[in-house]
Residue frames as a rotation matrix with the C-alpha (Angstrom) as fourth column:
MET 1
0.347 0.668 0.658 105.68
-0.841 -0.088 0.533 -272.13
0.414 -0.739 0.531 -21.57
ASP 2
-0.770 -0.636 0.041 106.90
-0.564 0.649 -0.511 -274.55
0.299 -0.417 -0.858 -18.92
VAL 3
0.286 0.903 -0.319 104.49
-0.636 0.428 0.642 -277.45
0.717 0.019 0.697 -18.75
PRO 4
-0.054 -0.279 0.959 104.51
-0.938 0.344 0.047 -279.44
-0.343 -0.897 -0.280 -15.50
GLY 5
0.763 0.265 -0.589 105.41
-0.482 0.841 -0.246 -283.04
0.430 0.471 0.770 -16.13
PRO 6
0.922 -0.374 -0.098 107.78
0.365 0.758 0.540 -285.83
-0.128 -0.534 0.836 -15.21
ASP 7
0.178 -0.924 0.338 110.74
0.870 -0.013 -0.493 -283.97
0.460 0.382 0.801 -16.73
SER 8
0.015 -0.152 0.988 110.19
-0.027 -0.988 -0.152 -280.64
1.000 -0.024 -0.019 -14.96
ASP 9
0.891 0.454 0.012 109.60
-0.019 0.012 1.000 -281.77
0.454 -0.891 0.019 -11.36
TRP 10
0.385 -0.817 -0.429 113.31
0.908 0.420 0.016 -282.36
0.167 -0.396 0.903 -10.72
ARG 11
-0.466 -0.553 0.690 113.87
0.467 -0.817 -0.339 -278.60
0.751 0.164 0.639 -10.91
SER 12
0.512 0.761 0.398 111.33
0.022 -0.474 0.880 -277.82
0.859 -0.442 -0.259 -8.18
PRO 13
-0.209 -0.596 0.776 112.62
-0.768 -0.391 -0.507 -276.62
0.605 -0.702 -0.376 -4.79
GLN 14
0.517 0.477 0.711 110.68
-0.825 0.501 0.263 -279.41
-0.231 -0.722 0.652 -3.03
PHE 15
0.967 -0.179 -0.179 112.30
0.083 0.892 -0.444 -282.16
0.239 0.414 0.878 -5.12
ARG 16
0.182 -0.968 0.174 115.75
-0.059 -0.188 -0.980 -280.64
0.982 0.168 -0.091 -4.72
GLN 17
0.018 -0.130 0.991 115.28
-0.949 -0.316 -0.024 -280.34
0.316 -0.940 -0.129 -0.95
LYS 18
0.889 0.313 0.335 114.51
-0.399 0.888 0.229 -284.07
-0.225 -0.337 0.914 -0.73
VAL 19
0.706 -0.694 -0.141 117.72
0.304 0.476 -0.825 -284.78
0.639 0.540 0.547 -2.63
VAL 20
-0.044 -0.706 0.707 119.69
-0.539 -0.579 -0.612 -282.52
0.841 -0.408 -0.354 -0.27
ALA 21
0.415 0.282 0.865 118.25
-0.904 0.237 0.356 -284.48
-0.105 -0.930 0.353 2.68
GLN 22
0.999 -0.053 0.002 119.34
0.052 0.982 -0.179 -287.78
0.007 0.179 0.984 1.10
ILE 23
0.321 -0.938 0.132 122.86
0.148 -0.088 -0.985 -286.47
0.936 0.335 0.111 0.48
ASP 24
0.023 -0.248 0.969 122.97
-0.830 -0.545 -0.120 -285.12
0.558 -0.801 -0.218 4.03
GLU 25
0.765 0.334 0.550 121.95
-0.597 0.687 0.413 -288.49
-0.240 -0.645 0.725 5.48
ALA 26
0.864 -0.490 -0.117 124.54
0.339 0.738 -0.583 -290.33
0.373 0.464 0.804 3.38
MET 27
0.066 -0.859 0.507 127.24
-0.195 -0.510 -0.838 -287.89
0.979 -0.044 -0.201 4.54
ARG 28
0.226 0.103 0.969 126.19
-0.952 -0.190 0.242 -288.28
0.209 -0.976 0.055 8.17
LYS 29
0.950 0.182 0.254 126.23
-0.236 0.951 0.202 -292.09
-0.205 -0.252 0.946 7.96
ALA 30
0.604 -0.794 -0.075 129.67
0.274 0.294 -0.916 -292.02
0.749 0.532 0.395 6.32
GLY 31
0.880 -0.133 -0.456 130.87
0.447 -0.094 0.890 -290.20
-0.161 -0.987 -0.024 9.43
THR 32
-0.177 -0.975 0.131 133.64
0.976 -0.157 0.149 -288.26
-0.125 0.155 0.980 7.74
ALA 33
0.107 0.144 -0.984 134.21
0.253 -0.961 -0.113 -284.52
-0.962 -0.237 -0.139 7.71
HIS 34
0.031 -0.028 0.999 133.59
1.000 0.003 -0.031 -282.74
-0.002 1.000 0.028 4.41
ASN 35
-0.763 -0.395 -0.512 134.47
0.421 -0.904 0.070 -279.23
-0.491 -0.162 0.856 3.38
LYS 36
-0.822 0.570 0.005 131.25
-0.345 -0.505 0.791 -278.87
0.454 0.649 0.611 1.36
SER 37
-0.526 0.732 0.433 127.70
-0.518 0.128 -0.846 -278.99
-0.674 -0.669 0.312 2.67
SER 38
-0.442 0.471 0.764 125.01
0.626 0.771 -0.113 -281.21
-0.642 0.428 -0.635 1.19
ASN 39
0.634 0.673 -0.382 123.43
0.240 -0.641 -0.729 -278.03
-0.735 0.370 -0.568 -0.23
ASP 40
0.096 -0.703 -0.705 126.67
-0.733 -0.529 0.427 -277.13
-0.673 0.476 -0.566 -2.00
MET 41
-0.780 -0.429 0.456 127.03
-0.093 0.800 0.592 -280.62
-0.619 0.419 -0.664 -3.43
GLU 42
-0.014 0.867 0.498 123.43
0.729 0.350 -0.589 -280.75
-0.684 0.355 -0.637 -4.66
ASN 43
0.660 0.263 -0.704 123.76
-0.141 -0.877 -0.460 -277.31
-0.738 0.403 -0.541 -6.24
HIS 44
-0.356 -0.870 -0.341 126.94
-0.654 -0.028 0.756 -278.35
-0.667 0.492 -0.559 -8.06
VAL 45
-0.737 0.156 0.658 125.17
0.397 0.887 0.235 -281.42
-0.547 0.434 -0.716 -9.46
TYR 46
0.307 0.950 -0.061 122.07
0.574 -0.236 -0.784 -279.37
-0.760 0.205 -0.617 -10.35
VAL 47
0.406 -0.223 -0.886 124.08
-0.522 -0.853 -0.025 -276.80
-0.750 0.472 -0.463 -12.31
LYS 48
-0.640 -0.768 -0.028 126.03
-0.515 0.402 0.757 -279.53
-0.570 0.499 -0.653 -14.11
ALA 49
-0.526 0.484 0.700 123.00
0.488 0.845 -0.217 -281.64
-0.696 0.227 -0.681 -15.09
LYS 50
-0.901 0.216 -0.377 121.22
-0.427 -0.601 0.676 -280.99
-0.081 0.770 0.633 -18.36
SER 51
-0.177 0.868 -0.464 118.36
-0.423 0.359 0.832 -283.43
0.889 0.344 0.304 -17.79
ARG 52
0.544 0.483 0.686 116.46
-0.829 0.185 0.527 -285.20
0.128 -0.856 0.501 -15.03
GLU 53
0.945 -0.185 -0.269 118.23
0.161 0.981 -0.106 -288.46
0.284 0.057 0.957 -15.86
GLU 54
0.056 -0.988 0.141 121.67
0.297 -0.118 -0.948 -286.87
0.953 0.095 0.287 -15.65
TYR 55
-0.055 0.014 0.998 120.76
-0.769 -0.639 -0.034 -285.11
0.637 -0.769 0.046 -12.39
LEU 56
0.789 0.447 0.422 119.55
-0.615 0.595 0.518 -288.32
-0.020 -0.668 0.744 -10.76
SER 57
0.763 -0.572 -0.301 122.54
0.366 0.766 -0.528 -290.26
0.532 0.292 0.794 -12.06
LEU 58
-0.168 -0.860 0.482 125.00
-0.041 -0.483 -0.875 -287.76
0.985 -0.167 0.046 -10.59
VAL 59
0.150 0.312 0.938 123.14
-0.931 -0.273 0.240 -287.69
0.331 -0.910 0.250 -7.27
ALA 60
0.970 0.238 -0.057 123.13
-0.215 0.940 0.264 -291.51
0.116 -0.243 0.963 -7.15
ARG 61
0.373 -0.909 -0.186 126.89
0.411 0.342 -0.845 -291.62
0.832 0.239 0.501 -7.78
LEU 62
-0.245 -0.421 0.873 127.42
-0.519 -0.704 -0.485 -289.12
0.819 -0.571 -0.046 -4.98
ILE 63
0.482 0.527 0.700 125.33
-0.873 0.225 0.432 -291.13
0.070 -0.819 0.569 -2.50
ILE 64
0.931 -0.198 -0.308 127.04
0.148 0.973 -0.179 -294.39
0.335 0.121 0.935 -3.53
HIS 65
0.016 -0.971 0.238 130.40
0.037 -0.238 -0.971 -292.70
0.999 0.024 0.032 -2.92
PHE 66
-0.190 -0.039 0.981 129.38
-0.888 -0.420 -0.188 -291.89
0.420 -0.906 0.045 0.67
ARG 67
0.829 0.508 0.235 128.03
-0.559 0.764 0.321 -295.41
-0.016 -0.397 0.917 1.19
ASP 68
0.605 -0.700 -0.380 131.37
0.274 0.631 -0.725 -296.81
0.748 0.334 0.574 0.05
ILE 69
-0.333 -0.697 0.635 133.12
-0.404 -0.503 -0.764 -294.60
0.852 -0.511 -0.114 2.61
GLN 70
0.261 0.535 0.803 130.69
-0.960 0.061 0.272 -295.84
0.097 -0.842 0.530 5.26
LYS 71
0.964 0.102 -0.248 131.37
-0.113 0.993 -0.030 -299.49
0.243 0.057 0.968 4.36
LYS 72
0.177 -0.980 -0.087 135.10
0.182 0.120 -0.976 -298.90
0.967 0.157 0.199 4.43
ASN 73
-0.355 -0.275 0.893 134.87
-0.707 -0.546 -0.449 -297.27
0.611 -0.792 -0.001 7.86
MET 74
0.425 0.623 0.657 132.60
-0.897 0.388 0.212 -299.99
-0.123 -0.679 0.723 9.28
GLY 75
0.928 -0.001 -0.372 134.03
-0.138 0.928 -0.347 -303.04
0.346 0.373 0.861 7.54
GLY 76
0.568 -0.787 0.241 137.57
-0.538 -0.134 0.832 -302.29
-0.622 -0.603 -0.499 8.51
GLY 77
0.564 -0.490 -0.665 140.63
-0.585 0.332 -0.740 -303.64
0.583 0.806 -0.099 6.85
PRO 78
0.230 -0.575 -0.785 143.57
0.462 0.775 -0.432 -305.68
0.857 -0.264 0.444 8.07
GLY 79
-0.756 -0.634 -0.161 144.33
0.386 -0.234 -0.892 -305.20
0.528 -0.737 0.421 11.73
LYS 80
-0.537 0.630 0.561 140.83
-0.750 -0.661 0.024 -304.19
0.386 -0.408 0.827 12.80
C-alpha cells in the first residue's frame, strides 16, 4: 500500500508540474534554444531518480546549469 507522506509527494503529477514550470522558467531566462522541452528534461530526471532527494538534487543541478548560462549571457566576457 502506498502511504501518502513526505517521500511520496514528489511522484504526484501536481508536484512534477511545478518542477516542469521551474525548469521552463530557468530555460526561458537563459534565453538559449534547446532541443528538449522542460517536460522532456523533467521526465528524464524523474525516470533516473530513485528517491525524492535524488530527484530534487538532479532538478537543482539542471536549474543551476541554466542559471549559469544566463549569467554567462548577461555578464559577458572580454570585448562586451
